SEVEX-899301 format. One record per atom (N, C-alpha, C): residue in one letter; x, y, z. Coordinates in steps of 0.05 Angstrom, whole numbers, plus 5000, padded with zeros to 4 digits. Layout:
BEGIN
AXYZ ...
This chain:
BEGIN
M690318200788 M689118250801 M686618230795 N684618070802 N681618020796 N679418190820 L679218430818 L677718570839 L674618440853 L674018250828 L671218180838 L670917850830 R672917700843 R673717420835 R670817330854 S669717070853 S667917050870 S668416930897 G666916860917 G668416680939 G667916840960 K668117190957 K668917420983 K667217610974 T665417660988 T663017950992 T665818110976 W663918380966 W666018570949 W666618730974 A665118860990 A666119041011 A668818921024 T668518691031 T670518491036 T673418561020 L672618451004 L675318480974 L675818790965 A674218910975 A675019230971 A677019300987 L676019241009 L678519351034 L681319161035 A681118941019 A683618801015 A685318930999 V683518980975 V685019080947 V685519310956 F684419490969 F685819800973 F687719770984 V688319621005 V689919561027 V693619471006 A692219270994 A694819190972 A695519460954 A693419500945 A694919770919 A696119960938 M694620070966 M697020250974 M698820160982 S699819880990 S702119840998 S704419840978 G704019890952 G705919940939 G707719650929 C706319460934 C707519220934 C710719200942 G711319320961 G713819280976 G715519500953 A714919630938 A717619820936 A717220130953 S719920230945 S720820430965 S721220710947 S720120890955 S721121170939 S722221310951 P724821490948 P726521640962 P725521880967 G722522040960 G722122160965 G721622470943 L720422650944 L720422830917 L722722980915 A723623090937 A725623350940 A728123220928 A728122900939 A731622810927 A731222740900 R728722600895 R729022500861 R729122760846 I728222970852 I728823200837 I731823340838 E733523300859 E735323330860 E737223150847 A735822900847 A737522690833 A737722650801 G736522880798 G735322930770 G733222720751 E732422640772 E730122400756 E728122580753 L726722740749 L724222790737 L725523110729 Q728123140713 Q728323290692 Q726723190664 G726323440655 G724223410630 G721323270636 A720023300609 A717023170607 A717822860614 Q715322860635 Q714522550639 Q712622450632 K713222180624 K711422020602 K710021830612 P707421700607 P707421510622 P708521210614 V708921160632 V710520860623 V708820550624 P710620470607 P709320220597 P708320010628 D706119780620 D704919740644 D707519630663 D708419430649 D710019230656 D712819430676 Q713319700669 Q715019820680 Q714020010714 L711519940712 L710020080738 L710919990761 K712220160780 K712820090808 K711820050828 F708820320839 F708120400850 F705420330852 N704520350831 N700720290832 N700620160800 K701919930800 K701319740792 K698019710783 E696619700796 E693519660790 E692319830769 K693920140773 K692820340749 K690320360767 I690820440788 I687620540806 I688520840811 F686421070808 F686321280822 F684421330848 R686821440866 R685021380899 R684521720900 V681621730910 V680721970918 V679321980936 L677022140948 L674822130959 L672022320951 G671022220962 G667122290948 G665322240968 G662622270965 G660922190973 G658222160956 W656121980969 W654421950950 W652321760972 P649421830962 P648221650977 P648121400987 K647521311009 K648321041017 K646320791012 P647420631003 P646120370990 P644620351013 P642220261010 P640520220976 P639820380972 L639720640977 L639220890968 L640321010946 Y642420880944 Y644220970918 Y642420890896 Q642121040868 Q641220970840 Q642721140820 G641421090798 G642721200780 G641821430766 N640521600775 N639121880762 N641022110772 P642422260759 P644322430771 P642322720791 F639922700775 F637522890779 F636322750806 G637022560820 G635722460837 G635622490869 S634322410891 S635622550916 S637822440920 G639422630928 G641822540938 G644522560907 G643022600894 G644522540859 G645922280866 I648422230851 I649822010848 I652522020856 G653122280879 G655822340888 G657322570879 D658022770897 D659322990891 D661222910872 T664022770878 T665722810863 T665922630832 N664622420835 N664022260819 N662622210800 N661922470798 N659522610773 N661222620750 R663722740749 R665222850732 R665922560717 Y666222320736 Y668422120715 Y666021970699 M663322110700 M661221900691 M660022050662 F659722290669 F658022450658 F659622690644 E659822800619 E661523060611 E657923190593 G659623440587 G657823650575 G659623690545 L658023850531 L659223940505 L661124040512 Y662024270530 Y665224350541 Y664924290571 V668224370570 V668524390603 V670424630608 F669824740627 F670925010639 F671625030657 I675125190661 I675625230686 I674625450705 R673225400729 R671725660738 R673525830753 S675825870752 S677126050765 S678626220738 T678726030716 T680226160695 T678326280669 N676426240667 N674226210643 N675726070619 D677725860626 D678625710598 D676525450600 V675025540562 V673025280562 V675125170535 Y673724820539 Y675924650522 Y672824560511 N672924400490 N670624210476 N670923910485 V669123800495 V669223500498 V667223390483 L664123360491 L663123280470 L662323360440 A662823690445 A662923850421 A665123810405 E664523850381 E667423790364 E667524070356 S666524200345 S666924500340 S664224690339 T664624900342 T662125070349 T662525390328 E660025430319 E660125590302 E658125880311 D658226080313 D656326270323 D655226430297 G652526510291 G651926590266 G650326790280 P648026920265 P646527100271 P644027070287 G644427030315 G642026910325 G642526700338 T644326520331 T644426210325 T647826150342 T647526010352 T650225800363 T649325510351 T651425400333 T651425140317 T653525000334 V652724800346 V655324550363 V654924250342 H657224310332 H657423990323 H658223760342 L657623500339 L658023340361 L660223200355 H661723010378 H663822900362 H662122620357 K662822470332 K661222220324 K662621970338 G661321810338 G662421460355 G662121590387 V660121740399 V660821740427 V658421590429 K658621420452 K656621210465 K656021270485 W653021210495 W653321130528 W653520990535 H653420930560 H655520650570 H653820440568 D651320460562 D649120230553 D650420120527 G651520290510 G652720200484 G650420400462 A648320530472 A646520680448 A647620890447 P648420990426 P650721290413 P648821560422 F651021640430 F650521920443 F649822140414 T647022270413 T646422420390 T645422720399 S644622840378 S644023160384 S640923090394 K640222910394 K637122840418 K638022830438 D638922740449 D640722750474 D640823050488 V642423210474 V642723540478 V639923540478 W637823570464 W635423730467 W633223570488 A633723370493 A632523260516 A633223350536 Y635723450542 Y637323530566 Y635723780571 Y635723940559 Y634624160555 Y631124240564 R630023970545 R627024010546 R625723910574 L627923760590 L626323610612 L627923790632 N630623880630 N631024060651 N631224330638 N628524430636 N627824690632 N629224910644 G629624870673 G630625040693 G633025130688 A635025040675 A637425080664 A637725340662 D639925520668 D640425830660 D639925850639 V641525700613 V641325910588 V638725780577 T636925670585 T634425650574 T632825960577 K632826120591 K631926350599 K632926570572 Y635326450565 Y636326620535 Y636326500510 L634226260510 L634126110483 L631426090472 S630626170441 S627326080439 S627425890426 S629825690426 S628825390420 S631725280419 I631425010419 I633924860401 I633524640388 E633624640356 E634224520336 E636424330332 T635124060328 T636923790320 T636723740291 P637923910268 P637223810239 P638523550231 D640123480253 D641823210244 D642223080270 D643222820267 D643722650294 D646922760305 Y648222970298 Y651323050310 Y651223320303 T648723500299 T648423720298 T646423910313 V646424140337 V645024140350 V644924510345 V642924650345 V642724920333 V641025060361 F642425290372 F642125380400 F640925650382 R638025710387 R637025990375 R636726060397 W638226360400 W637626490416 W635826800419 L635026910439 L632827120437 L633927310431 D632927510413 D633727760402 D632528040426 P634628120434 P637228090427 P639127900444 A641327760443 A641627560447 A644327670473 P644627480486 P647827520504 P650027570487 Y651227740500 Y654027780480 Y656827520480 P657227500466 P658427330453 P659627100471 E661727270489 E662727000511 E661226960528 L659427060538 L657926970564 L655826830548 K654926740517 K653326500516 K655326330512 K658026340505 K659426040508 K659226000538 L659726170553 L659926050577 L657125950595 L655226030582 L652125970595 L651625640580 L653125570564 L653825340549 L655225170562 A657525280570 A659825080574 A658624910605 Q657225150630 Q657025050646 Q655224780659 D653924740640 D651524470638 D653624230632 L652523980643 L654123700626 L651323610619 Q650823680588 Q649223590580 Q648923250574 G650323130580 G651222860575 G650422760597 Q647422800604 Q646722710636 Q643822610635 I642122650604 I639222570601 I639522400580 P640022180586 P639821980558 P636821970543 Y635922100519 Y633622020505 Y632121800516 H633821570507 H632521330503 H632521120534 L632821280548 L633221180577 L630321360581 Y630321570577 Y627821770601 Y625821890575 Q625821830553 Q623621860530 Q620521960543 K619921770566 K617021800573 K617322080582 Y618522160597 Y617822460605 Y618922660594 V622022640577 V622622850561 V619622970533 D618822710528 D616922790511 D614222970525 K614522890545 K612023000560 K612023240567 A614723340583 A615823560580 A615523700561 D616223640533 D615723820512 D612523810502 G611623690505 G609023710501 G607923910522 L608623950548 L607024100563 L608324330559 L610824410543 L612024710542 L610324810514 K609524600500 K608124680477 K605924790482 Q604624770506 Q602124850510 Q602125150523 A604825280524 A604425540529 A605625750515 K605025920518 K604426160501 K607226390503 P609026480483 P611026650483 P610226870502 L612426950525 L611127220538 L611427450516 P609727630537 P609227830519 P611128080516 D613827960529 D616128180531 D618428070556 R620228170555 R622228140559 R623128190598 S620228370599 S620128330634 S620128130649 K619627910638 K619527660657 K621727410647 D622727200661 D624227050657 D623026710653 G622926590632 G621526370628 G623026190610 P623125940612 P624725730601 P623625820566 F625725890544 F625125890520 F623026090514 H623326340533 H621126530530 H618426470533 L618026280551 L614626190553 L614426360578 D611026350573 D609526490595 D608026300607 I608726080628 I607525850635 I605825900657 P603725850655 P601425870675 P602225810700 D600725810723 D601325680750 D600625460749 E598125230732 E596725000735 E599124830715 L599824940690 L601424850675 L604724800685 N605725040699 N608024910716 N607624730738 K605424690749 K604924480769 K605324230752 Q605024160733 Q604723930712 Q606823900704 I609124110697 I611224070690 I613424010716 A612924130741 A614524000765 A613523740768 L611023680769 L609923430772 L611723180756 N611523240731 N613423100715 N616123090719 W617223340727 W620023260734 W620423120756 N618923140783 N618722980806 N618522590799 E617122550781 E618022340773 E619522260756 F621422470747 F622322360726 F625722290749 T625722480766 T628122490790 T627322140803 R625722110801 R625021850812 R625121540804 S626021610772 S626121380761 S628621390748 G629221200722 G632021110715 G633020870722 P635320790705 P636720580716 P637720560742 A638920250753 A639620320780 A642020400776 V643620410757 V646620590762 V646820770738 P648620950745 P649321190720 P649621110698 V648621270678 V649221110649 V650721410639 G652221480630 G653621720617 G654921690592 T656421830586 T658821860563 T661521810580 G662521900601 G664321940605 G666421670608 P669121780617 P670721490617 P670521330631 F668621260653 F669221100679 F665621070675 K665820770684 K662820660680 K663220590716 F660320550732 F659720510748 F660120150750 E661520150778 E661719860777 E660319780803 K662119800828 K660419750855 K660519960873 V659619980892 V658420130912 V658420050940 T658720180962 T657820090985 T657920311005 T657620361023 T657320471048 T659320741046 T662320591041 T665220661044 T666220751028 D665620590998 D667320510982 D665820540954 M667220660932 M665220670905 M668120530883 L666920380865 L669220310845 L667720320820 L669820530804 L668520570771 L671220360749 S670020310736 S671620180711 S671720330691 R674220330677 R674720420654 R673120430633 N672020560621 N670320520603 N671620400569 P670220100563 P672220040542 P671920190515 D670120220521 D668020430491 D668620740487 Y669520830510 Y670521140512 Y671221260487 W670321430473 W670621570444 W673721700452 Q674421760474 Q677821870476 Q679321670491 P680121370479 P680921160498 P683921390501 D685021460486 D687721510489 D688621720518 A686021900525 A685622070549 A685621940580 V685921670577 V685121500607 V687021380606 N688321370630 N691021320636 N690321090665 Y688321130674 Y688020920693 Y685220700690 D685920500701 D683820300696 D680520270712 K682120370738 K680620400764 K680820690771 I677620750783 I677720990802 I676620890832 W678320960843 W677420800873 W676821080891 I674721030907 I672721340916 I672421210939 K673521370958 K672421350993 K671121541007 N669221391016 N667321631030 N667521651060 V669921911070 V670721941092 V670122241104 P667822231118 P666822481120 P668422591147 E670222451164 E671122681179 E674322731172 L674923001182 L677823111165 L679322941188 S679722891210 S681922721219 S682322521203 A680722361188 A680822071177 A681822221156 Q681022451143 Q681622501110 Q684722491113 Y685322731137 Y688222711138 Y689722451140 A689722291156 A690422031163 A691221941129 L689121971118 L689521751096 L691721951072 V691422221071 V693322381059 V696722321074 K696522301093 K699822271106 K700622001099 S699121741105 S699921501097 S700221491064 G699421681052 G699821511022 G697521411013 K695121371025 K693021251013 K691221361001 L691921680991 L690021760961 L692421830949 D691621860926 D693121960898 D693422270899 W690022340905 W690222690898 W687622660923 Y688623000940 Y687023050953 Y686123370953 D683723490952 D683623750958 D682423800985 G684424060980 G683724321004 G685724341017 T686124531030 T688824681054 T688024641080 P689224461090 P689524491121 P689924721133 P689924761162 P690824881174 P694324911179 K695525101183 K698825071176 K699724921191 D698924841214 D701224691228 D700224361220 I697224341211 I696924001200 I697923981173 L698924231156 L699924161123 L702024191132 E703424321148 E706724291150 E707524031161 S705423821179 S705123621195 S706123381171 L704223481152 L702723261131 L705623191109 L706323481096 L709523501086 L711523351101 K711723391127 K714223261136 K713823061141 L711722871144 L711922611151 L711222401133 N710822561109 N711122431082 N712722581055 P714222541055 P715722641030 P716222661007 D713722470996 D712822420968 D709722660963 L709422760986 L706922940981 L707423160973 L705923300954 L706023560941 L703623750942 H704523950954 H702224200961 H702324420945 Y699724500919 Y699824780907 Y697024910920 R697725110926 R695625320936 R694925450903 M692325540905 M691225720894 M688425850901 Y688426060896 Y686626250904 Y683926140894 D681926160917 D678826080913 D677126290899 P675526240886 P673926470867 P671226530893 A671926580920 A670526610941 A671626660967 S670126800984 S671226981008 S669626861024 V671626881051 V669026881078 V668627121088 G666627081095 G665027391109 G661927351115 L661327591120 L659227621141 L657127781127 M655027781130 M652427971121 M651228051144 Y650328371136 Y648928431163 Y646228401148 N644328311167 N641128341168 N639928621168 I639228751145 I638029021143 I634828991149 R633728771163 R631228801164 R630928831195 R633828801212 R632928871242 R634229111250 K633229311267 K634129531274 K637529441290 P639129591284 P639829801273 P641629791247 F640029611232 F643129491213 F641429651193 E639129691186 E637329851164 E638730131155 Q641230201179 Q642430451174 Q645230401161 V646030541143 V648330401125 V650530561147 K650130811162 K653030861179 K652530711203 F650830511214 F650830321228 F652730151216 R652030071194 R653229781182 R657529851174 Q656930151168 Q659930231160 Q661530241189 A660430351212 A661830361232 A663630011241 L661029821242 L661729501253 L663729531233 T664629651203 T666329391182 T669129531195 Y668929851201 Y671429981213 Y672329751231 V671229701256 V671229561282 V673929301272 F673029101247 F673428881238 F677828911234 E679428751250 E682028731243 E682128491223 K681728481197 K681728301180 K683928101185 S686728161181 S688528011192 S688027831205 K687427911234 K686327731246 K684827481246 L682127571229 L680827431220 L681027171202 R682627311191 R684427131167 R685926921176 E687927031198 E689226801210 E688226611225 I685526631238 I685126491242 I683226231234 G681626421211 G679626291191 G681826131171 N684026241152 N685026081136 N687426221132 Y690526121143 Y692726211148 Y693426331123 Y692326181102 Y694126241073 Y692526441056 G689926491061 G688026611050 G689626941050 K687527121043 K688927431034 K686727571043 E687127781057 E684627961072 E685428221048 Y683228381042 Y683128561036 Y682428831053 P683428971066 P682529181086 P680929331076 K680929541046 K680029691038 K677329661038 I675729451034 I672829371016 I671729331037 S668929341040 S667329241050 S666028981040 M664328961018 M663028761004 M662528820976 T663728710956 T663828880931 T661928670908 G661428430911 G661028220893 G662428100873 I664328250873 I666628150857 I669228030877 M670327740862 M672227650879 M674427860878 P676327850905 P677528100912 P680328120891 S681427940887 S683427880864 S683427910844 S680527920836 S679928060797 S679828370809 L678728500832 L678228770830 L679528940807 E682028890808 E683329120792 E682829060764 S683628790755 S682028740729 S679028720719 E676728760739 E674928780726 E673529080739 L674729190756 L673929470754 L675929700744 S674829880745 S676330110732 S677030300749 A679930410749 A681330500766 A679930730771 E678930840762 E676531070769 E674530990793 A673030770784 A671130630807 A672430570839 L675330370832 L675930320853 L677230580871 G677730820862 G678531040875 G676131140891 K673631040878 K671731220888 K670731080905 M671530880917 M670330720936 M671230810965 T668630760983 T670230781010 T671730631022 D673930731036 D675730571047 D675530451076 Y674830231077 Y674430081106 Y676230021121 T679130141113 T681229991133 T680530091166 H681829861180 H680529861207 H681030111219 N679430201235 N680030471240 N678030511266 P677830411290 P676330481307 P674830841317 E676530971311 E676431231313 E673831311295 K673931221268 K672031281249 K669531151255 A669430901264 A667830731273 A665830921294 A667730981317 A666931121334 A664731421325 S667031561310 S665731891292 S662431761288 L661931501270 L659131411252 L657431431268 L659131211294 L655931181311 L655331451327 Q656631681330 Q656431901345 Q654532041327 E654732001296 E653332181279 E649832081286 I649931811288 I647431741295 I646031671317 G647131871334 G646131911355 G646731671378 W648531581371 W649731361395 W651831401415 S652131331440 S654331411465 S655331231470 K657631221480 K659431031496 K658931141526 G658030941542 G658031071571 G660930921585 P661231031613 P663130981630 P664630631628 D662630511625 D663430241627 D664230141602 G665230311576 G665730171554 G664430021532 L660830231541 L659330041516 L657930261507 W656930171474 W655730381464 W653030371472 R651030511469 R649030591472 R646930781449 D644330541444 D644030651418 D641830971431 P641331121405 P639731381410 P638031321445 G636831121448 G635231031469 G635530971498 G638930961500 G640230901515 G640630581525 H640330441509 H639830191512 H642430091500 V643629881517 V646329801512 V644429531495 P645329441466 P643729161454 P646129001456 S645028791449 S646628571437 S646028421415 F648128311395 F648228211379 F649027861373 I648127831356 I648327511352 I649727431321 I651327301316 I652927291294 I652226921291 G650926891263 G650526581257 G652226491242 A652526241246 A654226061234 A653025791233 P654225701210 P654125321206 P656625281221 N655925031239 N657824991265 N659324751250 N658324661222 N661624461205 N662624591187 W662724851189 W664025051172 W666725171188 V668825051191 V671025071206 V671925361202 P672325471177 P673725781171 P672025951181 G668425871180 G666626121178 G666026101206 V666425891230 V666325901260 V668226051270 N670125871258 N673026171276 N673526361269 S673426461246 S672526711239 S671826891250 A667526811255 A665926911267 A666026971296 Q668626691313 Q668226781335 Q670927051345 I672427061320 I674727251331 I673027521329 A671627551307 A668927801298 A667027891318 A666327681335 A664727751357 A666227861374 E669227721385 E670527861402 E671428121400 Q671128161377 Q672128481368 Q671528691363 L668828611363 L666128821365 L665328771392 T665128601414 T665528631435 T667228811452 R669528831445 R672028971452 R671329221452 F670229261434 F669929521413 F667729671435 G666129551442 G663329611460 G661629561452 I660429381435 I658529211434 I658928981430 P656728861450 P656628611459 P655728461431 T657528231425 T656628091408 T657227811408 K655227571404 K656127311414 K656927161382 L657626951385 L656826721357 L655426501371 K653326431353 K651226221348 K652326071328 A653625831336 A653825621310 A651825431309 V650325401298 V648425151301 V648725051268 D646924691276 D647424541248 D646724671227 S647724651199 S647124751177 S644724761170 T643324401172 T640624431167 T637924631179 I639524721204 I637724911213 I638625251214 Y641025251204 Y642825521200 Y641325651175 F642325511150 F641525731133 F638325781126 A637125581141 A633825671136 A632825901154 N634925951178 N634126111194 N636026361186 A638026391171 A639526601160 A637526711138 D636226571129 D634526681103 D632126811108 K631526701140 K628726871147 K629727091162 G632427141168 G633127331185 G633127341206 L633127181229 L634027141250 L636227201260 Y638427241252 Y640327331255 Y640827571257 D642327751271 D643128021262 D646128051246 M646927811251 M649627811219 M649627471218 S649827341192 S650227171187 S653327141168 M654126891175 M657326801156 M655826621131 D657526741117 D657326521088 D660126631068 W660226531052 W661126551029 W660026861018 V662227031012 V661527260994 V663427280981 D662427560964 D664427590934 D664927290923 V663327200916 V663326880898 V663426880876 S663926690865 S663626580841 S663826310837 W661026140840 W661625840844 W661925770810 G660025880794 G660825810768 G662225990755 F662326020727 F664526110712 F665326420720 Q667926500721 Q668926780733 Q668426930704 N666027090721 N665127310706 N663627500725 P664527790732 P663127950754 P660927910751 W658427860728 W655827950729 W654827620748 S656927450738 S655127200758 S656127140785 S658627380794 S658927450820 S656827570833 L656227860819 L654127920827 L651727840830 K650427660820 K647927470818 K647627400840 V649727320854 V649927190881 V649327410906 V650027670904 V649627800923 V645927950915 Y646028040893 Y642728150880 Y640528000876 W641227770873 W639427550873 W638527240880 D641227210899 D641726920905 D642626900930 G644326810946 G644026690969 G644826950989 T646127210983 T647127451002 T644327570997 K643227600979 K640327800981 K638427690997 K638227401012 K636727321022 K636927371051 K640627381055 K641727351087 K641127621097 V641227851075 V641828151075 V638428221089 G636428141064 G633628191072 G633128401054 F634628381025 F633828600998 F630428511005 P629328740993 P626128710988 P625728600966 N623428500954 N622628360936 N620028630921 V619528680890 V617728820888 V614628660892 K613128750900 K610128590917 K608028720885 K606228600886 K603228690865 K601928550873 T599028640868 T596628530879 T594828340861 G594328190876 G592927930867 G590227910859 A588827830842 A585827790835 A584127820856 D584927680879 D583127730897 D584827850914 G586228130910 G586528320927 G589228290951 S590028060944 S591927930959 S594728020947 E596828070969 E599428160967 E601127960959 I602227950931 I604027730921 I607027870917 D607827590923 D612027670925 D612327550896 T613527770882 T613927740854 T617127640852 G618127590876 G621227490876 G623227650861 R622027890856 R624428070835 R625928280857 L627328350853 L629128550872 L628128770865 D627828930891 D625929180894 D628729400908 L630629460892 L632829580905 L633129840885 K632830040894 K633930270880 K634030500899 V637930540890 V639930680906 V641630790897 A642731020902 A644631220885 A646431070880 G648331080856 G650331030839 G652631120843 I653831100821 I656731250832 I656531570825 D655731530803 D654431800792 D652132060807 G651531920833 G648932110851 G646432050840 K646231870817 K642831830796 K642831560814 T639131560808 T638731320826 T638531100806 V639630880821 V640130570798 V637130440810 D636530340791 D634130090794 D636429820796 V637429690813 V639129500807 V638729260789 D635929180795 D635228880783 D634729000756 K634329260746 K634229320724 K637129290704 E639229360718 E641329360710 E642429090708 M642628940726 M642428640727 M640928460702 R639128530688 R637828380675 R638628540643 R640028750653 R640628890621 R643328770616 F644928740636 F648128670631 F648328520609 P646328250613 P647828050588 P647628150562 Y645528300557 Y645728420533 Y647128620520 V648428710536 V650728950529 V652428800510 Q652328900483 Q654328830469 Q656728970468 E657229260477 E659429350478 E660929320514 E664029220514 E664429230525 E665129420548 S666029600541 S665129910558 S663129870571 E660729920559 E658329920572 E657329700598 R658929560588 R657929280602 R660229360633 K662929520628 K664829550654 K662529720666 A662229900656 A660530170667 A659030030689 I657429880675 I655629740695 I656729600720 I658729470717 I659929330734 I661129450753 D662829710745 D663129900762 D661529960784 N658930000774 N656630170785 N655430020809 L655429760800 L654129540813 L655929530836 A658529420831 A659929410852 A661329640875 W660829860864 W661630060879 W658930170900 I656630130892 I654230110907 I654329880932 A655429650925 A655429500944 A656429520969 N659329580957 N661529700978 N660529980991 E659130120973 E658230360995 E656330271015 N654630131001 N652430071024 N652429921047 C655029711037 C655729581069 C654129371072 W652729231052 W651029051065 W652828841075 G655328781078 G656628581084 G660028631088 V660728471099 V664428491103 V665928201092 N666728271074 N669328081066 N671228061086 F671627891099 F673927761115 F676627771098 F676227511081 F678727451072 F678427271048 Q679727271025 Q679027111001 Q680426871010 N679126641002 N679626351012 N682026200994 V684426111003 V686325990989 V685325690992 T685525550969 T685225260972 T687325150959 G686824850964 G689524690949 G688624480934 A690624420932 A690724010920 A693423920926 W693323670927 W694723510945 W695323330914 I698423330911 I698523010894 I700922850910 N699922600905 N702022320919 N703322320895 T706022390896 T707522340868 T709222090875 R708721980899 R709421710900 R708321430878 T705421540877 T703621330858 T703021490829 M703221800832 M701921880802 M703922140790 A704921990769 A706722140757 A705122410739 G706522560728 G705822740712 G707923050706 N706523180690 N708723440693 N707523650713 Y708923640734 Y707923770757 Y708924080748 P706324240754 P707424550753 P709824620771 M710824820758 M712625000771 M714524820785 M715224670770 M717424520786 M720324650793 D720524830788 D723625000794 D723225100827 Q720525040832 Q720025210859 Q719424950873 I719924750873 I718424530889 I720524500906 V723424440904 V725124430923 V725324640950 Q725624900933 Q725925170953 Q723325220968 S721425140962 S718325210977 S718025000992 G719224780996 G719524561011 G717524391007 R716624410981 R713624220974 R710724320979 D711124610998 D708224741005 D709824940979 M707324940957 M708225140931 M706425420936 P708225610931 P706825880935 P704025930917 L703226080917 L700826150902 L702126260872 P701626140850 P702226190825 P701626550813 E704426690800 E704926910786 E704326960765 T704426700749 T704226710722 T701526620709 D700426700692 D697526620674 D698126360674 A701526250660 A700825970657 A700325780677 D702525870694 D702725700728 D699425710734 R697925950732 R695925950745 R693125670736 L693925680708 L692525560701 L693025250700 A695125150696 A696624920709 A696024840737 V695924990754 V695624990784 V691724890784 T690825040775 T687225050774 T686924710761 H688624680744 H687524390725 H687024120751 L689424230774 L689524000791 L687924030809 N685624210808 N683524240825 N680324210827 H679223950835 H676223860821 H674924040824 G675124240844 G673024320852 G672824620824 F676224660809 F676024820793 F675124750772 N675724550763 N675424390735 N674124060736 S671724220721 S669624020722 S669823820710 T671923720701 T672823470689 T674823220703 F675423050696 F677022880711 F680422910711 M681422910731 M684322980736 M686022790712 P685222530723 P687822310708 P687922360676 R686522520669 R687522620635 R690422720638 E690622820656 E694122980653 E696422900671 Y694622640686 Y696722510703 Y696622230700 W697921960704 W698321730694 W699321670727 P699021360726 P700521190747 P703621150752 R704421150769 R707421080769 R708220850775 
């Protein structure tokens, strides 16, 4: 079938091909459970010859995604709106790929890696080409970091050297991060996104500007390649970056297995890269991406079998309905390295008082918050907010630290006692009054398009109100909410907490609390300094000194900055114990429940070695959370959010 034959507009033809491809050419399937019981799936499945395909003869992988609407679509992944959230992974690659919930790291553009004294040397695969035919070389990796010098890893490097076209030497500052962290810092980037031959003008200018900067006098400041960049020079670097983001080819040029072909407002088509350096790793000829923002419409596509893969776990009733109505669907659950929770705004009275925050935390019945927010999630009643993914607490923290943490299990009597300790009293109307005799009322802010957060926040407000502390939910558009929350305009704010959006590392998780999003919503203070004109300047560095697990005062910012360079694992664990304990004791927020997400496979059109085969029938195709390391790794490979590569490597058309 010629997808682009003349005589019809591409959008019209796209719809026709999509419908035809979904029809399976009239073939029928007995359903997954029946196929398993009939022994059809015994043993390892293998790709079949094209002439034996029954349900996906066009070899099209069908998924959802989003991108800037044409004519705004462009080829620069760093431009406004990027090139799309899901399709990025099909067209671009990095030196490595990592599974963010397990930290498994695999070589991609890197053929091998050697660690030496102060260096990491990466040998590139030869024969890799950009989509326009130009060779991918070490100069492209160098270009990525000289232009994109805000990348996290540049704060730990003194230089990047390219002794030949296929060798990259990352030279670390002294002291360097500990070995495991160095690999993760490099693995999080898609270094194959800035082809030097296309962006040479901007790369060379960025390099020249960086060369004008002097080395930082010490390690108290962060700067790319340990450079002290004055304000005026920084403005020039930023201007060059902004000009770069508005430049480039009309369509993406990467090294990935698929090349851009066509795009409309609702559909994008990618075609197999004929020059891909790993031809045997690609099992599909096309990737068809649908832009369908509405959840109800997404579920309709899943139910009707018009997607091969879908990421997400809907509410229980919808999930069960989808499985019932389509016997070919297979749903896998997996822990999300993130939790739904609430943060207290310590800039507002009385939330600056730890006992008040603790009292409110004792009020929440987390099981009910979880049931309405994410039925398949898991609540951890004993913790407030630790900065560590709850399912990893026992592996990341010592038993001693866990044992010393305050237990916040639902206890309204304890909540009442704490309020009385700080001068609050409960009136005959059942409402609590502050020491001045006033009955306060509070607001929980939430983005209105985040269903788990809004639903949980509503129940949380009701629980506080029933306890005698009037609280209301204020759900607003996300474009307004996040700015308001960061400014401290709500008493409490909903967001992901105890989260590791990057690699799974306790320090990475704690950065979210002490340096990133949580910090802003809680309202942690920053260090101030006096400018030359006598004005007060916010340095952006955390100014938080609190008692640690041993009673001694801890400068949290210093401990966070010290962690990457500590080579002894036992010492690193002690730092994490202390910082997680501090977060829990100070009760800056509440972890309502750890999210559980999922991945759907349409087994009618997509074959593969489905994980946990022995449990498919007995689970009714709604797979339980995996319990072994092997199953966890296999299941996380199914989730695009966890897996920064493309799934068709491991599955093939049927």
